[in-house]
C-alpha positions as CSV (number, residue, x, y, z in Angstrom):
1,X,-22.2,-28.8,10.4
2,X,-20.1,-29.2,7.3
3,X,-20.7,-25.6,6.4
4,X,-19.2,-24.1,9.6
5,X,-15.7,-24.0,8.1
6,X,-16.7,-22.4,4.8
7,X,-14.5,-19.5,3.8
8,X,-16.1,-16.1,4.6
9,X,-17.1,-14.4,1.4
10,X,-15.6,-10.9,0.9
11,X,-18.1,-8.1,0.9
12,X,-17.5,-4.8,-1.1
13,X,-17.2,-1.6,0.9
14,X,-20.1,0.8,0.1
15,X,-18.8,3.9,-1.5
16,X,-15.2,2.6,-2.1
17,X,-14.5,1.9,-5.7
18,X,-11.0,0.4,-5.8
19,X,-8.9,-1.3,-3.0
20,X,-5.2,-1.6,-3.6
21,X,-2.8,-3.5,-1.3
22,X,0.9,-2.5,-1.3
23,X,3.0,-5.4,-0.2
24,X,6.6,-6.7,-0.1
25,X,8.2,-10.0,0.8
26,X,10.5,-8.4,3.4
27,X,10.8,-5.3,5.5
28,X,13.1,-2.3,4.8
29,X,12.3,-1.9,1.1
30,X,10.4,1.4,1.6
31,X,6.9,-0.1,1.2
32,X,5.3,2.4,3.5
33,X,7.1,5.3,1.9
34,X,5.7,4.1,-1.5
35,X,2.2,3.6,-0.1
36,X,2.1,7.1,1.5
37,X,3.5,8.9,-1.6
38,X,1.3,7.0,-4.0
39,X,-1.8,7.8,-1.9
40,X,-0.8,11.5,-2.0
41,X,0.0,11.4,-5.7
42,X,-3.4,9.9,-6.5
43,X,-5.0,12.6,-4.4
44,X,-3.1,15.3,-6.2
45,X,-4.2,13.8,-9.5
46,X,-7.7,14.7,-8.4
47,X,-9.0,11.5,-6.7
48,X,-10.6,10.8,-3.3
49,X,-8.2,8.6,-1.5
50,X,-8.0,6.6,1.8
51,X,-5.0,5.0,3.4
52,X,-5.1,2.0,5.8
53,X,-1.9,1.3,7.8
54,X,-2.3,-2.5,8.1
55,X,1.2,-2.9,9.4
56,X,0.0,-3.4,13.0
57,X,3.4,-4.5,14.4
58,X,5.3,-1.5,13.0
59,X,2.8,1.3,12.1
60,X,4.8,4.1,10.4
61,X,2.0,5.9,8.6
62,X,1.3,8.3,11.5
63,X,5.0,9.5,11.5
64,X,5.2,9.7,7.7
65,X,1.8,11.5,7.4
66,X,2.7,13.8,10.3
67,X,-0.5,13.0,12.2
68,X,-0.9,11.5,15.7
69,X,-4.4,12.5,16.8
70,X,-6.6,9.7,18.1
71,X,-9.6,9.1,15.8
72,X,-13.0,10.0,17.0
73,X,-15.9,7.6,17.2
74,X,-19.2,8.8,15.7
75,X,-22.7,8.3,17.3
76,X,-23.3,5.2,15.0
77,X,-20.1,3.6,16.5
78,X,-18.2,4.1,13.3
79,X,-14.6,5.3,13.6
80,X,-13.9,8.7,11.9
81,X,-10.6,8.4,10.0
82,X,-8.0,11.2,10.5
83,X,-7.7,13.5,7.4
84,X,-4.1,14.5,6.7
85,X,-2.8,16.1,3.5
86,X,-6.3,15.6,2.1
87,X,-6.2,11.8,2.7
88,X,-8.4,9.8,5.1
89,X,-6.2,7.5,7.2
90,X,-6.4,5.0,9.9
91,X,-3.6,3.3,11.8
92,X,-3.1,1.3,15.0
93,X,-0.5,4.0,15.7
94,X,-3.3,6.5,16.2
95,X,-5.0,4.3,18.7
96,X,-1.9,3.0,20.5
97,X,0.8,5.7,20.0
98,X,4.4,5.6,21.3
99,X,7.1,3.0,21.2
100,X,5.1,0.2,23.0
101,X,5.0,-2.8,20.7
102,X,1.7,-4.3,19.7
103,X,1.6,-7.9,20.9
104,X,-1.2,-9.8,19.3
105,X,-2.2,-13.1,17.8
106,X,-3.9,-14.1,14.6
107,X,-7.6,-13.7,15.6
108,X,-7.0,-10.3,17.1
109,X,-5.1,-9.2,14.0
110,X,-8.0,-10.4,11.9
111,X,-10.4,-8.4,14.0
112,X,-8.4,-5.2,13.7
113,X,-8.1,-5.5,9.9
114,X,-11.9,-6.1,9.7
115,X,-12.5,-3.1,11.9
116,X,-10.3,-0.9,9.8
117,X,-12.2,-1.9,6.7
118,X,-15.8,-2.2,7.9
119,X,-16.0,0.1,11.0
120,X,-14.3,3.1,9.6
121,X,-16.5,5.7,8.0
122,X,-14.6,5.9,4.6
123,X,-17.4,7.8,2.8
124,X,-17.0,8.0,-1.0
125,X,-13.5,7.0,-2.1
126,X,-12.0,6.2,-5.5
127,X,-8.9,4.5,-4.1
128,X,-8.3,2.9,-0.8
129,X,-4.6,2.1,-0.4
130,X,-3.6,-0.5,2.1
131,X,0.0,-0.6,3.5
132,X,0.5,-4.3,4.3
133,X,3.0,-5.6,6.9
134,X,6.2,-7.1,5.4
135,X,6.2,-10.8,4.5
136,X,3.4,-13.1,3.5
137,X,1.1,-13.8,6.4
138,X,-2.2,-13.5,8.3
139,X,-3.0,-9.9,7.4
140,X,-3.3,-10.7,3.7
141,X,-5.5,-13.6,4.3
142,X,-7.8,-11.5,6.6
143,X,-7.9,-8.9,3.9
144,X,-9.0,-11.1,1.0
145,X,-11.6,-12.8,3.3
146,X,-13.1,-9.4,4.2
147,X,-13.2,-7.3,1.0
148,X,-12.6,-7.9,-2.7
149,X,-9.2,-6.4,-3.5
150,X,-8.8,-4.7,-6.9
151,X,-5.2,-5.8,-6.9
152,X,-1.8,-5.6,-5.3
153,X,1.5,-3.8,-5.9
154,X,4.8,-5.5,-4.9
155,X,7.7,-3.3,-3.8
156,X,11.3,-4.5,-3.9
157,X,14.8,-3.0,-4.0
158,X,16.9,-4.4,-6.9
159,X,19.0,-6.6,-4.6
160,X,18.9,-10.3,-5.0
161,X,17.9,-10.8,-1.4
162,X,15.0,-8.4,-1.7
163,X,13.9,-9.9,-5.0
164,X,13.9,-13.4,-3.6
165,X,11.3,-12.3,-1.1
166,X,9.4,-10.2,-3.7
167,X,8.9,-13.5,-5.7
168,X,7.4,-15.1,-2.5
169,X,5.0,-12.1,-2.3
170,X,4.1,-12.6,-6.0
171,X,3.4,-16.3,-5.4
172,X,1.3,-15.5,-2.3
173,X,-0.9,-13.1,-4.1
174,X,-1.3,-15.7,-6.8
175,X,-2.4,-18.3,-4.2
176,X,-5.1,-16.0,-2.8
177,X,-6.3,-15.0,-6.3
178,X,-5.3,-11.3,-6.0
179,X,-4.2,-9.8,-9.3
180,X,-0.7,-8.2,-9.1
181,X,-1.2,-4.8,-10.7
182,X,2.6,-4.3,-11.0
183,X,6.1,-4.3,-9.4
184,X,7.9,-1.1,-8.3
185,X,11.7,-1.0,-7.9
186,X,12.5,1.2,-4.9
187,X,16.0,2.6,-4.1
188,X,16.8,1.9,-7.7
189,X,20.0,4.0,-7.9
190,X,21.6,7.0,-6.3
191,X,22.9,10.1,-8.1
192,X,26.0,11.7,-6.5
193,X,25.1,15.3,-5.8
194,X,28.7,16.4,-6.6
195,X,29.7,14.6,-9.8
196,X,26.1,13.5,-10.8
197,X,27.4,10.0,-11.5
198,X,24.7,7.3,-10.9
199,X,25.6,4.6,-8.4
200,X,23.7,1.4,-8.1
201,X,23.9,0.9,-4.4
202,X,21.4,-2.0,-4.3
203,X,22.1,-3.2,-7.9
204,X,19.6,-2.1,-10.6
205,X,17.0,-3.4,-12.9
206,X,16.2,-6.6,-10.9
207,X,12.6,-5.7,-10.2
208,X,12.0,-5.1,-13.9
209,X,13.5,-8.5,-14.8
210,X,11.3,-10.2,-12.1
211,X,8.2,-8.5,-13.5
212,X,9.0,-9.9,-17.0
213,X,9.7,-13.4,-15.5
214,X,6.3,-13.4,-13.7
215,X,4.6,-11.7,-16.6
216,X,3.3,-8.8,-14.5
217,X,3.6,-5.1,-15.3
218,X,6.6,-3.1,-14.2
219,X,5.2,0.2,-12.8
220,X,8.6,2.1,-12.6
221,X,11.5,2.7,-10.3
222,X,12.1,5.2,-7.5
223,X,15.6,6.7,-7.1
224,X,17.3,6.6,-3.7
225,X,17.0,10.3,-2.7
226,X,17.7,11.7,0.8
227,X,14.7,14.1,0.4
228,X,12.3,11.1,0.2
229,X,13.5,9.8,3.6
230,X,13.6,13.4,5.1
231,X,10.0,14.0,3.9
232,X,8.8,10.8,5.5
233,X,10.6,11.6,8.8
234,X,9.1,15.1,8.9
235,X,5.6,14.0,8.1
236,X,5.7,15.9,4.8
237,X,6.1,13.3,2.0
238,X,7.8,14.5,-1.1
239,X,4.7,13.8,-3.3
240,X,3.1,16.9,-1.6
241,X,5.4,19.0,-3.9
242,X,3.5,17.8,-6.9
243,X,4.4,16.1,-10.2
244,X,6.8,18.8,-11.3
245,X,9.1,18.3,-8.3
246,X,12.2,16.2,-9.4
247,X,12.0,14.2,-6.2
248,X,8.3,13.5,-6.6
249,X,8.0,13.0,-10.3
250,X,8.7,9.2,-10.2
251,X,6.0,8.7,-7.6
252,X,3.5,10.4,-10.0
253,X,4.7,8.3,-12.9
254,X,4.1,5.2,-10.9
255,X,0.7,6.5,-9.7
256,X,-0.5,7.2,-13.3
257,X,0.4,3.6,-14.4
258,X,-1.1,2.1,-11.3
259,X,-4.3,4.1,-11.9
260,X,-4.5,2.7,-15.4
261,X,-4.0,-0.9,-14.2
262,X,-6.4,-0.6,-11.3
263,X,-9.1,0.9,-13.5
264,X,-8.7,-1.9,-16.0
265,X,-8.8,-4.6,-13.2
266,X,-11.9,-3.0,-11.6
267,X,-13.7,-2.9,-15.0
268,X,-12.8,-6.6,-15.7
269,X,-14.1,-7.6,-12.2
270,X,-17.3,-5.7,-12.8
271,X,-17.8,-7.5,-16.1
272,X,-17.4,-10.9,-14.4
273,X,-20.0,-10.0,-11.7
274,X,-22.4,-8.9,-14.4
275,X,-22.0,-12.1,-16.4
276,X,-22.6,-14.2,-13.3
């Protein structure tokens, strides 16, 4: 009987090479915006990409990706993910659309996360990006118990309040043995369209300092640009414009660095498995 409480061992997803979780200590820092634009940037850089909206309480991926259709279920009982802008996506928002809130408890949450990972026909993917709910809770624990994560990205604005919560997220990933691939500073500064003067609305540089403090990579900063919000609201994220677009360039720079870090982490994990 002593074994009945053993931690479930994570099992790799067949065909999926790297799984990256995008998290933040608090809501409102643009985590989903980053997850969606990074997924598109990785896809535009020539990779096969999937996106899981694991924010079951406030699923924003359907709106940001401009897709609302209900996923089909194949003959083998596997869910067929929606394909939007060349990316395979799944979200509770496709299954339960509209403004009705999802009311659920821990075990149900765990079941949904497991289903999104194991019962969705992801096919061959190089990157599976997971948009986590804000905070440090059940979903992350369900994730690490279900699949081996390549690593996580922590998103923060430069404000002290946001950074305080980002530090909690960093500590949490440390506690569940997930490597932090880097920190991204979102809403870093705003350039006045009239005088071109840069204004630090939420302060500036705090995420980079936090990265140094925790000895994790700083992946870059994203400017506060109205076009990013507009693109998300219209279901046409700015990264669709490609790396030469001034609004999208920073997302591509972050995606390139993330790719480098994720590839290194995946190679290191593979070496460990081979040694064992």
